[in-house]
C-alpha positions, 0 to 999 in steps of 0.5 A: 369226527372221532369221539374220545374217551373222557380224560384230561386233555379232551375237548367237551363240546356242548350239545345244541340242546343246551339252550339258554345256559349263559355259561355252557350254551355253545361252549367248548371246554378243555378238560384240564383234569379228570379223575375219581374226585371229579373234573376241571376244565376251562371254557375256551370260547367265551371272552370277557370284556376285561384284559389282563391289565384291567385285573392286574395293572402291573402287567403291561399287556392287553391279553383277553380274559375268558370266562373259564366257568362258573366256579371261583370266578374271583380267581385267575387261572391260565393255560399255556404252551411254554413250560420251558419259560414257566416253572411249576406248570402241569401238562394237560396234554400234548404241549398244553400246560396249566398254571405255573409260577405267576410272578414269572408270568408277570415278568415275562409278559412285561418283558414281551417274552410271552405272546398272546397266542402262547397263554390264555387267562380265565376268570373261574373254571368249570368243575364237576363232582366225581360222577357229575360229568359222567351223568351229563354225558349220559344225558347228552349234554356234551360231546367228547372229542380229542384235542387235535390242535395240540399247541395251536389250541390257544390261537384256534379257539375263538367265539366261533369255535363252537360253530366250527366244532359242531359243523365238523361233527356233520349230520344233524349237527350242521343244521344247529351250527347256523341256528340262532342261539335262541331258536325263539328268535328265528 
């Protein structure tokens, strides 16, 4: 697997050494923004036990909600692949977009014009200060890889996504892909 430059649109794969971290252990983060001010991303593979209808009763759908990260977990965020339907979207990378007009999203979901593989909802986001992510990279907390899935990313990411990505790295990472989340339980 090719290592990628740190920029918006890449995937951050948590190193196996992050043990016991409920938020970032065994996670895959889509970096939605990266610049001098800091970085923002969304954890792709940590579904919560809520659906969009649980949080917003007027939406008549059961799309899963994911833990986007530890920052602002009382706010709902979304990424999608349908900018032609959702005005004011911001492109993250190659067909994956962030945000847009939420009233339009609610209406289109209720009209069944948006499908679950086209949109992903998150409570909270992952955020890093101006040099924090660079520091975490030098301390081997993350592996940066390109998002080769493009628009298929939303249907690809699941709770098993970390294991799949870590296996693709090969070498010693393959051993970690089958290790228990808590090695003490081995």
